[in-house]
C-alpha positions in Angstrom: 96.6 76.2 122.5 94.7 78.8 124.4 96.2 82.8 123.8 94.8 86.2 124.3 95.8 86.8 120.5 97.1 90.1 118.4 95.7 90.6 115.6 98.0 93.9 112.7 96.5 96.4 110.4 92.7 95.1 109.2 91.3 96.3 105.6 87.8 97.2 105.7 85.5 97.8 102.8 85.7 101.5 103.1 87.7 102.0 106.4 90.8 100.9 107.0 91.2 99.5 110.7 94.0 98.6 112.9 92.8 96.3 116.0 94.6 94.2 118.0 92.8 92.2 121.7 95.3 93.2 124.6 96.6 90.3 126.8 94.6 90.6 130.0 95.4 90.6 132.9 95.9 86.7 134.8 92.6 87.5 136.3 90.7 87.6 133.0 92.0 84.5 132.3 89.0 81.7 131.1 89.1 78.5 130.9 86.9 76.9 128.2 86.0 72.7 127.9 86.0 73.3 124.2 88.1 71.5 122.7 88.5 74.3 119.5 87.8 77.9 120.1 87.6 81.7 118.6 86.5 84.2 120.1 87.1 87.7 117.3 85.0 91.1 117.7 83.4 91.8 113.9 84.5 95.2 113.8 87.8 95.4 114.1 88.8 91.5 113.5 90.5 91.4 116.6 91.0 87.9 118.6 89.7 88.2 121.8 90.4 84.4 122.8 91.8 81.2 120.5 92.5 77.3 121.9 93.5 75.3 118.9 92.2 77.9 116.4 94.3 76.9 113.6 93.4 73.1 114.1 91.5 71.3 111.2 88.5 69.6 112.5 85.5 67.5 111.8 82.6 71.1 110.9 79.3 68.7 111.1 76.6 70.8 109.5 78.8 73.7 110.4 79.5 73.3 107.1 76.7 74.4 105.2 77.6 78.1 106.6 79.9 77.5 102.8 76.7 76.4 101.4 74.5 79.0 101.7 77.3 81.7 101.5 78.0 80.1 97.8 73.9 80.0 97.6 74.0 84.1 98.7 76.6 85.4 96.4 74.8 83.6 93.4 71.6 85.1 94.7 73.5 88.8 94.7 74.3 88.6 91.4 71.5 87.9 89.4 72.6 84.5 88.3 69.8 82.8 90.7 66.4 83.8 92.3 64.4 83.0 95.6 61.5 82.0 93.6 63.6 80.3 91.5 63.5 76.0 91.5 66.0 72.5 91.5 65.0 68.7 91.2 64.9 66.6 94.7 66.7 64.0 93.3 66.7 59.8 94.3 70.2 60.6 95.2 69.3 63.4 97.9 66.2 62.3 99.4 67.7 58.6 100.1 71.6 60.1 101.1 70.1 63.2 103.2 65.9 62.6 103.7 63.8 61.6 106.2 65.1 57.7 105.3 69.0 58.7 105.9 67.7 59.0 109.8 69.7 62.8 109.6 68.6 66.1 109.6 66.6 66.6 107.3 64.0 68.5 105.3 61.7 65.7 104.6 62.3 66.6 101.4 59.7 64.5 98.1 62.2 63.0 95.1 60.9 64.4 92.7 59.1 67.1 93.3 60.6 70.9 92.5 61.7 73.3 95.6 62.2 76.7 95.3 65.6 78.2 96.1 64.8 80.3 99.3 62.4 76.9 101.2 65.7 75.2 100.5 67.9 78.2 102.2 65.6 78.1 104.9 65.7 74.0 104.7 69.7 74.6 105.2 69.5 77.4 107.1 67.1 77.0 109.9 66.0 72.9 109.9 70.3 72.4 109.2 68.4 69.6 106.1 70.7 67.8 104.5 68.7 66.6 101.8 68.1 70.6 101.2 72.3 71.0 100.8 72.5 68.2 98.0 69.0 69.5 96.4 71.2 72.2 96.1 75.2 71.4 95.8 73.3 69.1 92.5 71.7 72.6 90.8 74.3 74.3 91.1 77.1 72.1 90.1 75.9 69.2 88.5 76.6 66.8 91.3 77.6 67.9 95.1 81.4 66.2 94.0 81.4 68.6 91.9 79.9 71.6 94.0 82.1 70.7 97.0 85.3 71.3 95.5 84.1 74.2 94.0 83.4 75.5 97.8 87.1 74.6 99.0 88.5 77.1 95.8 86.0 79.8 96.9 86.8 79.0 100.3 90.6 79.4 99.6 89.3 82.4 98.9 88.0 84.2 101.1 90.8 83.6 103.1 89.5 80.0 105.1 93.5 78.8 104.9 92.1 75.2 106.6 89.1 74.4 105.1 88.4 71.7 103.1 84.7 70.1 101.2 84.0 66.9 100.6 80.7 67.3 100.5 77.2 70.7 101.4 76.4 68.9 104.4 79.1 68.3 106.5 78.4 64.3 106.4 81.4 62.6 108.2 83.9 62.0 105.4 88.0 61.2 104.8 89.2 65.1 104.4 85.9 67.0 105.4 87.6 69.7 107.5 87.4 73.4 108.7 89.3 75.4 111.2 87.8 77.2 114.0 89.6 80.4 112.8 88.4 79.5 109.3 84.7 79.4 110.5 85.2 82.6 112.3 86.1 84.3 108.7 83.3 83.0 106.9 80.2 84.2 109.9 81.9 87.1 109.6 81.9 87.8 105.9 78.2 86.0 105.7 76.8 89.5 107.5 79.3 92.2 106.3 78.9 90.7 102.8 75.6 89.7 102.6 72.7 92.2 104.8 69.9 91.2 102.9 70.2 86.8 103.4 71.3 87.5 107.2 67.9 87.2 108.6 67.5 84.0 107.5 70.1 82.7 109.9 67.6 84.6 113.0 65.1 82.0 111.9 63.7 80.6 114.8 61.9 78.3 112.7 60.5 76.5 109.9 58.2 74.5 108.2 57.9 72.5 105.3 56.3 69.8 104.0 52.8 69.8 107.1 56.4 69.3 109.3 57.7 72.5 111.9 61.4 72.3 112.8 63.2 74.7 114.9 66.9 75.8 115.0 68.8 74.2 117.2 70.7 76.9 117.8 69.9 77.4 121.2 71.1 81.3 121.6 68.5 82.4 119.7 65.6 81.4 122.6 68.5 83.7 125.4 67.7 87.6 125.6 71.1 88.1 124.8 71.4 89.5 121.6 72.5 86.8 119.4 70.8 86.2 115.6 72.6 83.5 113.9 75.0 81.3 113.0 74.8 77.7 112.6 75.1 74.6 115.1 77.0 71.0 113.6 76.6 68.0 115.9 78.9 64.8 114.8 79.9 61.6 117.6 83.4 62.5 116.4 83.5 66.5 116.5 81.2 66.2 118.9 79.0 69.2 119.6 79.8 73.1 117.6 78.3 76.5 117.1 79.4 79.7 114.9 77.5 82.3 117.0 77.1 85.8 116.8 75.5 88.9 119.4 75.4 91.9 119.6 73.9 94.8 121.7 74.4 98.1 120.5 77.0 99.2 117.9 79.7 96.4 119.3 78.5 92.8 117.5 81.7 89.9 119.0 81.7 86.1 116.5 81.8 82.8 118.5 82.9 79.6 117.2 83.0 76.1 119.4 83.8 73.1 118.9 84.5 69.6 120.4 81.8 70.7 123.7 80.9 67.6 125.2 77.6 67.8 125.1 73.9 69.3 124.2 74.4 71.4 127.0 77.7 72.7 127.7 76.7 74.1 124.3 74.1 76.0 125.6 76.2 77.1 128.1 79.5 77.8 127.8 78.8 80.3 124.7 76.8 82.0 126.8 79.8 82.8 129.2 82.1 83.3 126.6 80.0 86.0 125.2 79.6 87.6 128.3 83.3 87.1 129.5 83.6 89.3 126.3 81.8 91.7 126.1 82.8 92.8 129.4 86.6 92.5 129.2 87.0 94.2 125.9 85.7 97.5 124.7 86.3 99.0 121.1 87.9 102.3 120.5 87.2 104.8 118.1 90.5 107.1 118.4 89.9 109.1 115.0 87.1 109.1 112.1 88.4 110.3 108.5 90.0 113.1 107.5 90.4 113.7 111.2 93.5 116.3 112.2 95.8 114.2 114.1 99.2 116.9 114.9 100.9 120.1 113.4 104.3 119.1 111.2 107.1 122.0 110.9 108.1 122.6 107.6 111.1 123.8 106.5 111.2 126.2 103.3 107.2 126.6 102.9 104.8 129.4 102.9 103.6 127.8 105.7 105.1 126.8 109.4 103.0 123.8 109.8 101.3 121.4 108.0 98.4 119.0 109.7 98.8 116.0 109.6 95.3 113.5 108.2 94.6 110.1 109.3 92.9 109.2 105.7 91.2 106.0 107.8 89.3 105.4 110.3 91.1 103.9 113.7 89.8 102.1 115.6 90.9 99.4 118.0 89.8 96.5 120.6 91.4 96.7 123.9 90.8 95.2 127.3 89.2 98.1 129.1 92.3 97.6 132.7 94.5 99.0 129.3 93.0 101.6 127.9 94.7 103.6 130.6 98.5 102.6 129.9 97.5 102.9 125.9 99.8 105.8 124.5 99.1 108.0 120.3 102.2 110.1 119.2 102.4 111.0 115.2 106.1 110.4 114.3 108.4 112.2 111.6 111.5 112.8 110.0 110.8 116.8 110.1 111.1 119.6 109.2 108.8 118.4 106.1 110.9 120.1 102.5 108.2 122.3 100.5 107.0 122.0 98.4 104.2 119.3 100.5 101.3 118.2 98.4 98.1 117.8 100.0 97.2 113.6 100.5 100.5 112.7 101.0 102.2 110.6 103.5 104.8 112.4 105.5 104.2 110.5 108.8 102.7 107.7 111.0 100.9 107.9 114.1 102.1 105.5 116.6 99.5 103.7 118.9 101.9 101.7 122.1 100.8 99.6 125.0 103.3 98.1 127.7 103.5 93.9 126.1 101.6 94.8 122.6 102.5 95.0 119.5 103.2 99.0 118.4 100.7 99.8 115.4 101.3 102.1 112.6 99.6 103.9 110.5 100.1 106.3 107.5 99.4 110.7 107.7 98.7 112.4 104.9 99.5 115.7 104.9 95.8 118.1 105.0 97.1 120.9 102.9 99.3 121.8 100.5 102.2 123.9 101.6 104.3 126.2 98.4 107.6 126.3 98.4 109.2 130.0 99.7 110.6 132.1 97.1 114.3 132.8 96.5 114.4 135.4 99.5 112.1 133.7 101.7 114.2 131.0 101.5 117.7 132.5 102.2 116.5 133.9 105.3 115.0 130.6 106.2 118.5 128.7 105.7 120.3 131.7 107.2 117.7 132.0 110.4 118.5 127.4 110.3 122.2 128.7 110.3 122.1 130.8 113.4 119.6 129.2 114.9 119.9 125.4 114.5 117.2 122.7 114.0 116.2 118.8 114.3 115.6 116.3 112.0 113.4 114.2 113.1 109.7 115.1 114.4 107.4 113.8 117.1 104.1 115.3 117.6 101.4 114.3 120.4 98.2 113.2 119.0 95.4 115.1 119.4 
């Protein structure tokens, strides 16, 4: 299925970001050669384009994103150090070393290797031997490590991922969706800024052998700084990639491409389309007063409606003029009003899109009028009437 997809409310670590990608007009449609693809905005999580994004498929060496993620977690938590060493077993050498004929770091059996070198071997060189050494060193066996990968993946929201090994080597039941790969890439960038730089390295030399990073976008002047390629005869050519331009970053995953050349050409075209056709719009910052609501029987006539989270949306540029933003509440608001109490909703609408609603809270405390004041207000209400609902244009 090929579509431009909308997202609802997305919670971030420091702010709540409401995001959706507007359905692009026919002129903005784009054809994709890959069997599976997804293009996501990093800041909002909005999906700008997808094709068979939830279909489980063989991820090949893109699986190593999860292997590296498991290492990064242990480094961050202090359970592991970059200077720790692991032993290269006979199994790792035979199944993933030069003897295997697959992507390798060219490790020597019986030698101890630093964790940092193994990480660079996995990320830059796509070494199967390095991946197996890490798996055995952390979990005792590659199978046990793969089970841990699957379990941790579920916790991260990778709903269509099952790992049977640490390398991505073809194995019945070893599969991921491109959406899961995009989510994992996003988490990697967010969770481990201190380690993410390894994905931008263009080459790494170990054992006297220099190998270059297979990510073709790293060699183009387009802002790419990661992540991982993959290829098997079953899966075709795949790439999980990200490009950052200014304050904006997009994440792309494609799989099932027919040739190595298309793995270079298609991602570049999709990134250019995403940056050109869509834009992020910051509507409000946390603490902004969105509107004012009338107060019933309060010492103040109105109370400010405040958004307590940043609000950003990803929207097709052509749809921006059609967006409407308003505050909706049951009003007037009865006093007393406690500061911070949720009393309204910010409603964002674009024709043809899902309506987005964000809570608004009282930005000030409003005390209740005394007895005489309440009597006067009640008399005024009887004489002049009043509404029971409220709506205000957002500032």
